[in-house]
N, C-alpha and C positions, 0 to 999 in steps of 0.2 A: 487701562483695560480691566474691567471687573472680572473676578474669578467666577462669578455665577452668571455670566452673560448668557450662557446656554439656556437658562430658565426662560428668557424672553422669546426663545425660538419655539417653545412648547405650544402646541395647539390646545386650546381649552377643551376639557373633556368632562361634560356633565355626568356621563355614565360610561366608565371604561369597559364594563361588561358588554354593553351594546357594541362598542367598537370591535372587541375581540370576536363577538359573534358575527358581525358584519364581515370582518376579515376572513374568518373560516368559511362562511357561506360563499363568499365570492372567490375563494381560492380552490374550490373543489374542481375536479376534472369532469364531473358529471352531476346531474341533478340530485341523485340520491346517494351515489357513491357506495353501492353495495359491493362487497368483494366478489370477484369472479369465482365460478365454481372450481373445485379442485382439479377437475379434468382439464379445464382451460389453462390453469396455471401450470400443470405438469406438461401439457403439450407445448406451451411456450418455453418452458425450461429445457425441454429436450432439443429444441431448435436453436438454443443459444450455446455459444462456446462456454466451457467452464474455465478455460484459459486460452488466450490467443495462441494459435498453433505455431506460427512462424516455421512451418514444417520444412521449407526449402533452405533454411539457414543452418550453418554448421552448429551441431549440438555437442555439448560436453556434459556427460553424466556426472552428477554430484555424488560424492561418497555417502553411503548410508550411515557410515560410522562418522558421526559429527564430533567436533572438538567438544570436550566436556565444559559445562558451565562451572565456574569456580566460586560463584557467589550464590547465597540463598536469595529468594525473592525479597525478603525483608531487608537484607543488606543492600541489594541493588536499589531498592526504592529509597532507603534512608541515606545512602551515601551518594546519590546521584548529584552530579554537578556539571554545569556546562563547561566543555573543554575550551580553554582559551588558546591553546596551541595544539596543532595537529602535526603528526609526522607521517609521511608517506612510506610506511614500512610494508614489506611484503606480507601478504596474507596467504595462508595455506588454503588449499581447496576445501579441507575439512572445516576451517574457520568460516569460510564463505558459506559452506553448506549449513553450518549451525546458525549463522546470522540470518540467512534467507528462510530457513525452516522456522525459526522462532519469530520471524516477522510475518509469514504468510503461508507456512507449510500445512500439509494435510496431516491431521491427527488420527482420523479413522475413516475407513472407506464406506461404512454403512451398508455393505452388502448384506442382504437378508433382513433389512429393516424397512420401515415405511418412508425413510428419507431417500430421495432420489439422487442426492449428490453427497460426496464426501464432505466431512467437516474439516475446518482448518483451525489454526490457533487463534483466529480472531472471529468475533461474532459477525453475522451478516443476515439481514432479514431475508428469509426464504432461501438461505444458503446460495445466494446469487453471486457473492464475492465480486463486486464490480471493479475492484482495483487490479491493476497489472503492475508488477514490479520490474523496473528497468534500472540498470546501473551501468556506470562507465568505470573502467579501471585500466590501469597499466601496471598494477601492483599485486596481482593474484598469481601465485605460482601455479603453472599448468594452464593458464589462460593467456591467449594472445591479447594485446591491447585492443580495446574496443568497447562498444556499447552493447550490452547484453540484456536479454529478457529472461526472467525466471518463470519456468513452468512447474508449479508445485505438484501437479498431478503426475507428471513423468519424472520429477526430480532431476530436471536438466536445466541448463542455461544455454541459450542460443545467441551467438554473436550476430547482431543485425547491422552493425557498422564497424568496419575494421579501422584500426589506428588509434593513436593517442589523441583524445579529444579534450584534454585539459585546457588548452588555450581557448577553445571555443566556449567551454563551460565557464571559464574565468570571465569572458566578455559578457556573458549572459547574466551572471549572478551579481547582486549588489555588492556582496563581499567576496569578490572573485578569488582572493587568496585562499579561501577554503578549498577550492578545486585543486590548487597547486599543492596544498599541504596534506590532503587526505588520501587514503588508499582506495576508497570507493566513493562514488558520487551517485547517490540513489535518487531515483526520480519515479515515484508512484504516479501512475496515470490517473 
């Protein structure tokens, strides 16, 4: 088998620029794609959740005093390595609060500004923040075993499924041993 066999599968392209233009023209959602007026965008934003509420589920407030970070950004980036072995060690609620905050937390509320939503640690077009963070744990001190949802606006986690779900997660994952050996199993939606 030849290493460059993939080249035979390429379609001939006399002018690649025309293909890109054709793709972009045919993938528009409207004929002209003008952006909607600001009022329409703001009305739509007000009608959307900033975070799924799960209001009827048991809530645990996260501490506002988070565990301190012990590495500089430069050290964290340059010393990063994939863990080969994990250990299911107990995490404190302050450790969990720090982990969730630095993953998706609110950095400023924007009250009194032109921005209608608070900003978070990650960028998001239009401050829509479409992800929701879910995690499963049996190893956080102060939390019962279960599947949780993180609400960054209220700084709470809500248990949406009770019990130790590691076996179920092990069956779903390709490398299931990760679920047995780690303290948290994160699942962004």
